[in-house]
ZASERO-914083 format. One record per residue (C-alpha): x, y negated, z negated. Coordinates in steps of 0.05 Angstrom, whole numbers, plus 5000, padded with zeros to 4 digits. Each point is the difference from the previous one (the first is absolute). Layout:
BEGIN
<r><u>X</u><v>Y</v><w>Z</w></r>
...
//
This chain:
BEGIN
<r><u>5991</u><v>7194</v><w>4071</w></r>
<r><u>5033</u><v>5042</v><w>5054</w></r>
<r><u>5069</u><v>5033</v><w>4998</w></r>
<r><u>5026</u><v>4951</v><w>5052</w></r>
<r><u>4977</u><v>4932</v><w>4974</w></r>
<r><u>5039</u><v>4943</v><w>4970</w></r>
<r><u>4966</u><v>5009</v><w>4933</w></r>
<r><u>5019</u><v>5074</v><w>4998</w></r>
<r><u>5073</u><v>4984</v><w>5015</w></r>
<r><u>5001</u><v>4947</v><w>4945</w></r>
<r><u>4968</u><v>5048</v><w>4951</w></r>
<r><u>5045</u><v>5057</v><w>5020</w></r>
<r><u>5065</u><v>4960</v><w>4992</w></r>
<r><u>4979</u><v>4978</v><w>4930</w></r>
<r><u>4982</u><v>5071</v><w>4980</w></r>
<r><u>5065</u><v>5027</v><w>5029</w></r>
<r><u>5040</u><v>4949</v><w>4962</w></r>
<r><u>4964</u><v>5011</v><w>4933</w></r>
<r><u>5002</u><v>5076</v><w>5009</w></r>
<r><u>5075</u><v>4998</v><w>5011</w></r>
<r><u>5007</u><v>4959</v><w>4936</w></r>
<r><u>4951</u><v>5034</v><w>4954</w></r>
<r><u>4976</u><v>5066</v><w>5031</w></r>
<r><u>4933</u><v>4983</v><w>4968</w></r>
<r><u>4938</u><v>5038</v><w>5019</w></r>
<r><u>4959</u><v>4941</v><w>4977</w></r>
<r><u>5030</u><v>4958</v><w>5057</w></r>
<r><u>4975</u><v>5051</v><w>5051</w></r>
<r><u>4931</u><v>5002</v><w>4969</w></r>
<r><u>4993</u><v>4924</v><w>4999</w></r>
<r><u>5024</u><v>4996</v><w>5072</w></r>
<r><u>4949</u><v>5053</v><w>5020</w></r>
<r><u>4943</u><v>4960</v><w>4971</w></r>
<r><u>5025</u><v>4935</v><w>5031</w></r>
<r><u>5001</u><v>5038</v><w>5067</w></r>
<r><u>4927</u><v>5022</v><w>4996</w></r>
<r><u>4976</u><v>4936</v><w>4965</w></r>
<r><u>5024</u><v>4962</v><w>5061</w></r>
<r><u>4940</u><v>5030</v><w>5035</w></r>
<r><u>4952</u><v>4982</v><w>4943</w></r>
<r><u>4995</u><v>5006</v><w>4925</w></r>
<r><u>4940</u><v>5046</v><w>5010</w></r>
<r><u>5044</u><v>5050</v><w>5037</w></r>
<r><u>5050</u><v>4997</v><w>4943</w></r>
<r><u>4944</u><v>5011</v><w>4950</w></r>
<r><u>4975</u><v>5061</v><w>5038</w></r>
<r><u>5070</u><v>5030</v><w>5000</w></r>
<r><u>5008</u><v>4986</v><w>4926</w></r>
<r><u>4932</u><v>5033</v><w>4987</w></r>
<r><u>5022</u><v>5062</v><w>5039</w></r>
<r><u>5064</u><v>5003</v><w>4959</w></r>
<r><u>4961</u><v>4996</v><w>4934</w></r>
<r><u>4951</u><v>5053</v><w>5023</w></r>
<r><u>5056</u><v>5047</v><w>5024</w></r>
<r><u>5041</u><v>4991</v><w>4937</w></r>
<r><u>4940</u><v>5011</v><w>4954</w></r>
<r><u>4976</u><v>5063</v><w>5037</w></r>
<r><u>5071</u><v>5028</v><w>5006</w></r>
<r><u>5011</u><v>4995</v><w>4925</w></r>
<r><u>4939</u><v>5040</v><w>4982</w></r>
<r><u>5013</u><v>5073</v><w>4982</w></r>
<r><u>4938</u><v>5029</v><w>5033</w></r>
<r><u>5001</u><v>5010</v><w>5075</w></r>
<r><u>4930</u><v>4972</v><w>5004</w></r>
<r><u>5028</u><v>4930</v><w>4991</w></r>
<r><u>5048</u><v>5008</v><w>5058</w></r>
<r><u>4944</u><v>5025</v><w>5044</w></r>
<r><u>4956</u><v>4942</v><w>4978</w></r>
<r><u>5056</u><v>4953</v><w>5018</w></r>
<r><u>5007</u><v>5031</v><w>5069</w></r>
<r><u>4926</u><v>4995</v><w>5013</w></r>
<r><u>5001</u><v>4926</v><w>4978</w></r>
<r><u>5058</u><v>4986</v><w>5047</w></r>
<r><u>4965</u><v>5034</v><w>5059</w></r>
<r><u>4937</u><v>4959</v><w>4987</w></r>
<r><u>5042</u><v>4936</v><w>4998</w></r>
<r><u>5035</u><v>5017</v><w>5065</w></r>
<r><u>4934</u><v>5017</v><w>5034</w></r>
<r><u>4970</u><v>4935</v><w>4976</w></r>
<r><u>5054</u><v>4959</v><w>5033</w></r>
<r><u>5000</u><v>5042</v><w>5064</w></r>
<r><u>4925</u><v>4991</v><w>5009</w></r>
<r><u>5003</u><v>4927</v><w>4978</w></r>
<r><u>5052</u><v>4988</v><w>5054</w></r>
<r><u>4957</u><v>5036</v><w>5052</w></r>
<r><u>4939</u><v>4959</v><w>4980</w></r>
<r><u>5039</u><v>4935</v><w>5005</w></r>
<r><u>4979</u><v>4980</v><w>4930</w></r>
<r><u>5031</u><v>4937</v><w>4971</w></r>
<r><u>5045</u><v>5042</v><w>4955</w></r>
<r><u>5076</u><v>4997</v><w>4996</w></r>
<r><u>5029</u><v>5068</v><w>5014</w></r>
<r><u>5063</u><v>5005</v><w>4957</w></r>
<r><u>5066</u><v>5007</v><w>5035</w></r>
<r><u>5021</u><v>5073</v><w>5004</w></r>
<r><u>4938</u><v>5025</v><w>4965</w></r>
<r><u>5003</u><v>5067</v><w>5038</w></r>
<r><u>5072</u><v>5012</v><w>4981</w></r>
<r><u>4996</u><v>4983</v><w>4926</w></r>
<r><u>4935</u><v>5039</v><w>4990</w></r>
<r><u>5029</u><v>5061</v><w>5036</w></r>
<r><u>5062</u><v>4994</v><w>4956</w></r>
<r><u>4957</u><v>4997</v><w>4937</w></r>
<r><u>4958</u><v>5060</v><w>5023</w></r>
<r><u>5062</u><v>5043</v><w>5013</w></r>
<r><u>5029</u><v>4979</v><w>4932</w></r>
<r><u>4937</u><v>5020</v><w>4962</w></r>
<r><u>4993</u><v>5065</v><w>5041</w></r>
<r><u>5072</u><v>5020</v><w>4983</w></r>
<r><u>4988</u><v>4987</v><w>4926</w></r>
<r><u>4936</u><v>5041</v><w>5003</w></r>
<r><u>5039</u><v>5056</v><w>5032</w></r>
<r><u>5051</u><v>4997</v><w>4944</w></r>
<r><u>5058</u><v>4981</v><w>5045</w></r>
<r><u>5024</u><v>4947</v><w>4951</w></r>
<r><u>4978</u><v>4957</v><w>4942</w></r>
<r><u>4971</u><v>4930</v><w>5004</w></r>
<r><u>5050</u><v>4944</v><w>5004</w></r>
<r><u>5000</u><v>4936</v><w>4959</w></r>
<r><u>4964</u><v>4937</v><w>5024</w></r>
<r><u>5060</u><v>4967</v><w>5032</w></r>
<r><u>5018</u><v>5061</v><w>5042</w></r>
<r><u>4927</u><v>5009</v><w>5021</w></r>
<r><u>4992</u><v>4927</v><w>5019</w></r>
<r><u>5064</u><v>4998</v><w>5041</w></r>
<r><u>4984</u><v>5065</v><w>5035</w></r>
<r><u>4934</u><v>4972</v><w>5024</w></r>
<r><u>5022</u><v>4929</v><w>5015</w></r>
<r><u>5073</u><v>5003</v><w>5024</w></r>
<r><u>4997</u><v>4945</v><w>5052</w></r>
<r><u>5043</u><v>5028</v><w>5058</w></r>
<r><u>4953</u><v>5059</v><w>5008</w></r>
<r><u>4935</u><v>4966</v><w>4978</w></r>
<r><u>4976</u><v>4980</v><w>5069</w></r>
<r><u>5015</u><v>5061</v><w>5042</w></r>
<r><u>5030</u><v>5053</v><w>4957</w></r>
<r><u>5034</u><v>5048</v><w>5008</w></r>
<r><u>4962</u><v>5040</v><w>4948</w></r>
<r><u>5046</u><v>5030</v><w>4949</w></r>
<r><u>4993</u><v>5052</v><w>4945</w></r>
<r><u>4998</u><v>4968</v><w>4932</w></r>
<r><u>5052</u><v>5047</v><w>4972</w></r>
<r><u>5049</u><v>4980</v><w>5055</w></r>
<r><u>4989</u><v>4926</v><w>4988</w></r>
<r><u>5005</u><v>5006</v><w>4924</w></r>
<r><u>5065</u><v>5038</v><w>5006</w></r>
<r><u>5030</u><v>4943</v><w>5041</w></r>
<r><u>4971</u><v>4948</v><w>4954</w></r>
<r><u>5034</u><v>5032</v><w>4940</w></r>
<r><u>5067</u><v>5010</v><w>5035</w></r>
<r><u>5054</u><v>4947</v><w>5003</w></r>
<r><u>4982</u><v>4958</v><w>5060</w></r>
<r><u>5060</u><v>4959</v><w>5019</w></r>
<r><u>4995</u><v>4947</v><w>5055</w></r>
<r><u>5059</u><v>5028</v><w>5039</w></r>
<r><u>5033</u><v>4977</v><w>5065</w></r>
<r><u>4981</u><v>5065</v><w>5033</w></r>
<r><u>4927</u><v>4995</v><w>4980</w></r>
<r><u>4998</u><v>4928</v><w>5025</w></r>
<r><u>5034</u><v>5020</v><w>5065</w></r>
<r><u>4957</u><v>5061</v><w>5013</w></r>
<r><u>4935</u><v>4966</v><w>4978</w></r>
<r><u>5013</u><v>4938</v><w>5042</w></r>
<r><u>5012</u><v>5042</v><w>5062</w></r>
<r><u>4937</u><v>5042</v><w>4989</w></r>
<r><u>4959</u><v>4937</v><w>4988</w></r>
<r><u>5026</u><v>4964</v><w>5062</w></r>
<r><u>4990</u><v>5061</v><w>5044</w></r>
<r><u>4928</u><v>5002</v><w>4976</w></r>
<r><u>4993</u><v>4925</v><w>5011</w></r>
<r><u>5022</u><v>5007</v><w>5072</w></r>
<r><u>4949</u><v>5055</v><w>5012</w></r>
<r><u>4945</u><v>4957</v><w>4970</w></r>
<r><u>5010</u><v>4928</v><w>5024</w></r>
<r><u>5035</u><v>5015</v><w>5067</w></r>
<r><u>4971</u><v>5065</v><w>5027</w></r>
<r><u>4932</u><v>5010</v><w>4966</w></r>
<r><u>4979</u><v>4928</v><w>5002</w></r>
<r><u>5018</u><v>4991</v><w>5073</w></r>
<r><u>4963</u><v>5064</v><w>5018</w></r>
<r><u>4938</u><v>4974</v><w>4963</w></r>
<r><u>4991</u><v>4945</v><w>5052</w></r>
<r><u>4990</u><v>5050</v><w>5057</w></r>
<r><u>4961</u><v>5050</v><w>4958</w></r>
<r><u>4952</u><v>4948</v><w>4973</w></r>
<r><u>4987</u><v>4973</v><w>5070</w></r>
<r><u>4984</u><v>5068</v><w>5030</w></r>
<r><u>4956</u><v>5023</v><w>4942</w></r>
<r><u>4963</u><v>4934</v><w>5001</w></r>
<r><u>4983</u><v>5004</v><w>5074</w></r>
<r><u>5012</u><v>5072</v><w>5025</w></r>
<r><u>4953</u><v>4990</v><w>5059</w></r>
<r><u>5050</u><v>4951</v><w>5031</w></r>
<r><u>5058</u><v>5050</v><w>5002</w></r>
<r><u>5017</u><v>5058</v><w>5044</w></r>
<r><u>5009</u><v>5071</v><w>4975</w></r>
<r><u>5076</u><v>4992</v><w>5005</w></r>
<r><u>4999</u><v>4938</v><w>4956</w></r>
<r><u>4954</u><v>5034</v><w>4949</w></r>
<r><u>5047</u><v>5060</v><w>4998</w></r>
<r><u>5058</u><v>4953</v><w>4987</w></r>
<r><u>4959</u><v>4966</v><w>4945</w></r>
<r><u>4987</u><v>5068</v><w>4968</w></r>
<r><u>5074</u><v>5015</v><w>4999</w></r>
<r><u>5014</u><v>4929</v><w>4976</w></r>
<r><u>4953</u><v>5007</v><w>4942</w></r>
<r><u>5031</u><v>5066</v><w>4980</w></r>
<r><u>5067</u><v>4964</v><w>4997</w></r>
<r><u>4970</u><v>4938</v><w>4968</w></r>
<r><u>4970</u><v>5036</v><w>4941</w></r>
<r><u>5063</u><v>5041</v><w>4991</w></r>
<r><u>5047</u><v>4940</v><w>5002</w></r>
<r><u>4952</u><v>4960</v><w>4957</w></r>
<r><u>4990</u><v>5050</v><w>4944</w></r>
<r><u>5068</u><v>5034</v><w>5001</w></r>
<r><u>5031</u><v>4930</v><w>5003</w></r>
<r><u>4961</u><v>4977</v><w>4940</w></r>
<r><u>5018</u><v>5065</v><w>4963</w></r>
<r><u>5073</u><v>4988</v><w>5016</w></r>
<r><u>4995</u><v>4930</v><w>4971</w></r>
<r><u>4970</u><v>5027</v><w>4936</w></r>
<r><u>5052</u><v>5055</v><w>4996</w></r>
<r><u>5057</u><v>4951</v><w>5014</w></r>
<r><u>4975</u><v>4950</v><w>4948</w></r>
<r><u>4994</u><v>5056</v><w>4949</w></r>
<r><u>5069</u><v>5025</v><w>5017</w></r>
<r><u>5031</u><v>4932</v><w>4987</w></r>
<r><u>4967</u><v>5001</v><w>4931</w></r>
<r><u>5028</u><v>5069</v><w>4986</w></r>
<r><u>4938</u><v>5042</v><w>5016</w></r>
<r><u>4997</u><v>5057</v><w>5051</w></r>
<r><u>4930</u><v>5000</v><w>5030</w></r>
<r><u>4982</u><v>5061</v><w>5042</w></r>
<r><u>5008</u><v>5000</v><w>5076</w></r>
<r><u>4932</u><v>4989</v><w>5033</w></r>
<r><u>5014</u><v>5015</v><w>5073</w></r>
<r><u>5045</u><v>5050</v><w>5035</w></r>
<r><u>4996</u><v>4991</v><w>5076</w></r>
<r><u>4926</u><v>5021</v><w>5001</w></r>
<r><u>4994</u><v>4995</v><w>5076</w></r>
<r><u>5050</u><v>5057</v><w>5007</w></r>
<r><u>4951</u><v>5047</v><w>4966</w></r>
<r><u>4988</u><v>5065</v><w>5036</w></r>
<r><u>4929</u><v>5008</v><w>4975</w></r>
<r><u>4948</u><v>4963</v><w>4959</w></r>
<r><u>5021</u><v>5036</v><w>4936</w></r>
<r><u>5072</u><v>4977</v><w>5012</w></r>
<r><u>4974</u><v>4930</v><w>5014</w></r>
<r><u>4968</u><v>4994</v><w>4932</w></r>
<r><u>5065</u><v>5024</v><w>4968</w></r>
<r><u>5035</u><v>4941</v><w>5033</w></r>
<r><u>4947</u><v>4945</v><w>5001</w></r>
<r><u>4983</u><v>4961</v><w>4936</w></r>
<r><u>5035</u><v>5056</v><w>4962</w></r>
<r><u>4981</u><v>4974</v><w>4931</w></r>
<r><u>4926</u><v>4997</v><w>5017</w></r>
<r><u>4997</u><v>5068</v><w>5035</w></r>
<r><u>5037</u><v>5030</v><w>4940</w></r>
<r><u>4950</u><v>4966</v><w>4953</w></r>
<r><u>4941</u><v>5028</v><w>5039</w></r>
<r><u>5031</u><v>5070</v><w>5000</w></r>
<r><u>5015</u><v>4999</v><w>4925</w></r>
<r><u>4938</u><v>4967</v><w>4973</w></r>
<r><u>4944</u><v>5016</v><w>5050</w></r>
<r><u>5019</u><v>5060</v><w>5043</w></r>
<r><u>5031</u><v>5042</v><w>4944</w></r>
<r><u>4946</u><v>4978</v><w>4950</w></r>
<r><u>4947</u><v>5027</v><w>5049</w></r>
<r><u>5035</u><v>5067</v><w>5001</w></r>
<r><u>5051</u><v>4989</v><w>5056</w></r>
<r><u>5012</u><v>5065</v><w>5036</w></r>
<r><u>4986</u><v>5044</v><w>4940</w></r>
<r><u>4927</u><v>5016</v><w>5014</w></r>
<r><u>5000</u><v>5029</v><w>5070</w></r>
<r><u>5009</u><v>4973</v><w>5070</w></r>
<r><u>4930</u><v>4970</v><w>5006</w></r>
<r><u>5007</u><v>4962</v><w>4935</w></r>
<r><u>5069</u><v>4976</v><w>5022</w></r>
<r><u>4971</u><v>4972</v><w>5065</w></r>
<r><u>4946</u><v>4964</v><w>4960</w></r>
<r><u>5050</u><v>4972</v><w>4951</w></r>
<r><u>5044</u><v>4973</v><w>5056</w></r>
<r><u>4942</u><v>4966</v><w>5035</w></r>
<r><u>4970</u><v>4972</v><w>4936</w></r>
<r><u>5067</u><v>4973</v><w>4974</w></r>
<r><u>5015</u><v>4965</v><w>5066</w></r>
<r><u>4930</u><v>4972</v><w>5004</w></r>
<r><u>5011</u><v>4969</v><w>4932</w></r>
<r><u>5066</u><v>4974</v><w>5027</w></r>
<r><u>4962</u><v>4965</v><w>5055</w></r>
<r><u>4949</u><v>4973</v><w>4950</w></r>
<r><u>5058</u><v>4972</v><w>4959</w></r>
<r><u>5022</u><v>4959</v><w>5060</w></r>
<r><u>4931</u><v>4969</v><w>5006</w></r>
<r><u>4926</u><v>5014</v><w>4985</w></r>
<r><u>4980</u><v>5000</v><w>5074</w></r>
<r><u>4983</u><v>5056</v><w>5048</w></r>
<r><u>5063</u><v>4985</v><w>5040</w></r>
<r><u>5047</u><v>5018</v><w>4944</w></r>
<r><u>4958</u><v>5059</v><w>4976</w></r>
<r><u>5000</u><v>5028</v><w>5071</w></r>
<r><u>5075</u><v>4989</v><w>5007</w></r>
<r><u>5013</u><v>5038</v><w>4935</w></r>
<r><u>4950</u><v>5055</v><w>5017</w></r>
<r><u>5031</u><v>5013</v><w>5069</w></r>
<r><u>5070</u><v>5003</v><w>4969</w></r>
<r><u>4972</u><v>5051</v><w>4950</w></r>
<r><u>4970</u><v>5041</v><w>5056</w></r>
<r><u>5066</u><v>4997</v><w>5038</w></r>
<r><u>5038</u><v>5024</v><w>4938</w></r>
<r><u>4950</u><v>5058</v><w>4991</w></r>
<r><u>5006</u><v>5019</v><w>5074</w></r>
<r><u>5075</u><v>4997</v><w>4996</w></r>
<r><u>5000</u><v>5049</v><w>4942</w></r>
<r><u>4962</u><v>5050</v><w>5044</w></r>
<r><u>5041</u><v>4985</v><w>5061</w></r>
<r><u>5066</u><v>5008</v><w>4963</w></r>
<r><u>4978</u><v>5069</v><w>4975</w></r>
<r><u>4981</u><v>5020</v><w>5071</w></r>
<r><u>5067</u><v>4975</v><w>5027</w></r>
<r><u>5038</u><v>5039</v><w>4947</w></r>
<r><u>4960</u><v>5063</v><w>5016</w></r>
<r><u>5007</u><v>4994</v><w>5076</w></r>
<r><u>5070</u><v>4971</v><w>4995</w></r>
<r><u>4980</u><v>4939</v><w>5041</w></r>
<r><u>5052</u><v>4944</v><w>4996</w></r>
<r><u>4988</u><v>4932</v><w>5033</w></r>
<r><u>5062</u><v>4959</v><w>5020</w></r>
<r><u>5014</u><v>4948</v><w>4947</w></r>
<r><u>4995</u><v>4942</v><w>5050</w></r>
<r><u>4930</u><v>5023</v><w>5021</w></r>
<r><u>4978</u><v>5008</v><w>4928</w></r>
<r><u>5025</u><v>4930</v><w>4981</w></r>
<r><u>4967</u><v>4968</v><w>5061</w></r>
<r><u>4933</u><v>5034</v><w>4987</w></r>
<r><u>5001</u><v>4981</v><w>4927</w></r>
<r><u>5017</u><v>4927</v><w>5016</w></r>
<r><u>4944</u><v>4998</v><w>5052</w></r>
<r><u>4949</u><v>5028</v><w>4950</w></r>
<r><u>5021</u><v>4953</v><w>4944</w></r>
<r><u>4999</u><v>4940</v><w>5047</w></r>
<r><u>4930</u><v>5017</v><w>5026</w></r>
<r><u>4975</u><v>5005</v><w>4928</w></r>
<r><u>5028</u><v>4931</v><w>4984</w></r>
<r><u>4945</u><v>4972</v><w>5046</w></r>
<r><u>4942</u><v>5007</v><w>4949</w></r>
<r><u>5048</u><v>4979</v><w>4945</w></r>
<r><u>5015</u><v>4934</v><w>5037</w></r>
<r><u>4933</u><v>4987</v><w>5035</w></r>
<r><u>4948</u><v>4958</v><w>4963</w></r>
<r><u>4945</u><v>5051</v><w>5013</w></r>
<r><u>4987</u><v>5070</v><w>5028</w></r>
<r><u>4967</u><v>4967</v><w>5060</w></r>
<r><u>5064</u><v>4961</v><w>5015</w></r>
<r><u>5042</u><v>5063</v><w>4991</w></r>
<r><u>4957</u><v>5040</v><w>5048</w></r>
<r><u>5003</u><v>4943</v><w>5051</w></r>
<r><u>5076</u><v>5000</v><w>4996</w></r>
<r><u>5001</u><v>5076</v><w>5012</w></r>
<r><u>4953</u><v>4989</v><w>5058</w></r>
<r><u>5046</u><v>4948</v><w>5032</w></r>
<r><u>5061</u><v>5043</v><w>4987</w></r>
<r><u>4977</u><v>5067</v><w>5029</w></r>
<r><u>4959</u><v>4974</v><w>5060</w></r>
<r><u>5062</u><v>4966</v><w>5029</w></r>
<r><u>4965</u><v>4933</v><w>5007</w></r>
<r><u>5028</u><v>4939</v><w>5033</w></r>
<r><u>5014</u><v>4933</v><w>4967</w></r>
<r><u>5058</u><v>4958</v><w>4976</w></r>
<r><u>5067</u><v>5035</v><w>5002</w></r>
<r><u>5043</u><v>4971</v><w>4945</w></r>
<r><u>5069</u><v>5032</v><w>4992</w></r>
<r><u>5012</u><v>4968</v><w>4932</w></r>
<r><u>5074</u><v>4986</v><w>4991</w></r>
<r><u>5002</u><v>5012</v><w>4925</w></r>
<r><u>4968</u><v>5068</v><w>5007</w></r>
<r><u>5059</u><v>5025</v><w>5041</w></r>
<r><u>5050</u><v>4966</v><w>4954</w></r>
<r><u>4967</u><v>5034</v><w>4940</w></r>
<r><u>5001</u><v>5068</v><w>5035</w></r>
<r><u>5074</u><v>4991</v><w>5014</w></r>
<r><u>5016</u><v>4978</v><w>4928</w></r>
<r><u>4959</u><v>5057</v><w>4972</w></r>
<r><u>5037</u><v>5051</v><w>5044</w></r>
<r><u>5069</u><v>4971</v><w>4982</w></r>
<r><u>4987</u><v>4995</v><w>4925</w></r>
<r><u>4970</u><v>5071</v><w>5000</w></r>
<r><u>5063</u><v>5028</v><w>5033</w></r>
<r><u>5043</u><v>4961</v><w>4952</w></r>
<r><u>4963</u><v>5023</v><w>4938</w></r>
<r><u>4992</u><v>5073</v><w>5023</w></r>
<r><u>5076</u><v>5006</v><w>5011</w></r>
<r><u>5017</u><v>4977</v><w>4929</w></r>
<r><u>5007</u><v>5046</v><w>4940</w></r>
<r><u>4941</u><v>4965</v><w>4967</w></r>
<r><u>4940</u><v>4979</v><w>5041</w></r>
<r><u>5003</u><v>4931</v><w>4968</w></r>
<r><u>5041</u><v>4936</v><w>4999</w></r>
<r><u>5047</u><v>4964</v><w>4986</w></r>
<r><u>5057</u><v>5005</v><w>5051</w></r>
<r><u>5045</u><v>4940</v><w>4984</w></r>
<r><u>5056</u><v>4991</v><w>4950</w></r>
<r><u>5001</u><v>4928</v><w>4977</w></r>
<r><u>5072</u><v>5008</v><w>4977</w></r>
<r><u>5021</u><v>4999</v><w>5073</w></r>
<r><u>5001</u><v>4933</v><w>5035</w></r>
<r><u>4977</u><v>5029</v><w>5066</w></r>
<r><u>4939</u><v>5032</v><w>4966</w></r>
<r><u>4983</u><v>4936</v><w>4963</w></r>
<r><u>5006</u><v>4961</v><w>5065</w></r>
<r><u>4954</u><v>5049</v><w>5035</w></r>
<r><u>4949</u><v>4992</v><w>4944</w></r>
<r><u>4998</u><v>4924</v><w>5006</w></r>
<r><u>4993</u><v>5007</v><w>5076</w></r>
<r><u>4942</u><v>5047</v><w>4986</w></r>
<r><u>4968</u><v>4948</v><w>4954</w></r>
<r><u>5008</u><v>4947</v><w>5053</w></r>
<r><u>4965</u><v>5044</v><w>5052</w></r>
<r><u>4946</u><v>5016</v><w>4949</w></r>
<r><u>4983</u><v>4926</v><w>4989</w></r>
<r><u>5007</u><v>4982</v><w>5073</w></r>
<r><u>4954</u><v>5056</v><w>5024</w></r>
<r><u>4948</u><v>5001</v><w>4944</w></r>
<r><u>4928</u><v>4986</v><w>5017</w></r>
<r><u>4980</u><v>4933</v><w>4969</w></r>
<r><u>4925</u><v>5005</v><w>5013</w></r>
<r><u>4988</u><v>5039</v><w>4936</w></r>
<r><u>4972</u><v>5071</v><w>4998</w></r>
<r><u>4974</u><v>5029</v><w>4935</w></r>
<r><u>5026</u><v>5065</v><w>4972</w></r>
<r><u>4952</u><v>5054</v><w>5028</w></r>
<r><u>4999</u><v>5044</v><w>4937</w></r>
<r><u>4989</u><v>4938</v><w>4957</w></r>
<r><u>4927</u><v>5009</v><w>5017</w></r>
<r><u>4999</u><v>5070</v><w>4969</w></r>
//
């Protein structure tokens, strides 16, 4: 079940109504299991098993139990990652990466003594809460528990804000990302047919596609949670305005990069054991990040190169501070965007051979089909406009409309009309649903 299907809307309306009446946590838990059981009962059984394992290990007094639980979860995640790569006839549970990562962070925090183990209902809801089950964002257990225990009223403001955040994300997903997928898929399927200019446009288009796809889906999750009275963490903050690769990872998939920093990079020693060890920790952590996305050389290489870039930037930043070298912000942003876009090639390509062939076609200025894809330029314009709009607000987030005003309410319904008129009806799966 996706966050923009008829079944999700039916489920969500029922949950919203029952939550407003009863404020019951049981309603949310049942809804979460209905959400995942819609994929298969096996997926629901795997999630339930993870909940039981996490709850049992968290309740033990000895840290050994928490570490055993973490190892078990890592083994489970690796099994599904390699099963998926091997194309085995095994159902990969919906959101398996996100609920196992949540369970690992929860057990790690308990082992560190940050807080005590929660009861079964809190643990189950933390791992299964359906708005964030598919794509995150990842959230600290303590933050979620605090909200779960607070008085969560279904208020007009929460409904207004959540609906706007959700619909903004929906526009990014089904209008922009899904239209861009048509051109991107065509170029990546037959790169030999296209000119260097078209391949360059496809590279930029994929950068926008994956951003609109994932940030849009994150917005839908955040908006749905907001309507139910939960504040899920922001997952994207205009990442393509980053001035360097370090800044990019502070803005892109914020909850995952924070998770990697807290539970891998810092656990390895962070920057506490010398510069050489710090470089190794960065590269190793980002390589694992690539492996999390998929057990193929493409993803491992993508993560490894980002790790190398982070390590180089640490050195370069120190040199710039020493020599007082300052690059203009516009140049820094452009160079960072170019680097990130080029590294999306192995991420998107089906093999390293295909990725190298695309680089070959791009840099040798080859001839072929020139396709100035209309939706690429529309997406660039929308991205530029929305970025300017968000950056000039006090908070780099939505919403912007006040539903108490007739003019704002009218504008919202016009927006909905445009959304459904312009949406791509061919169907394009959520990119990060595969991870």
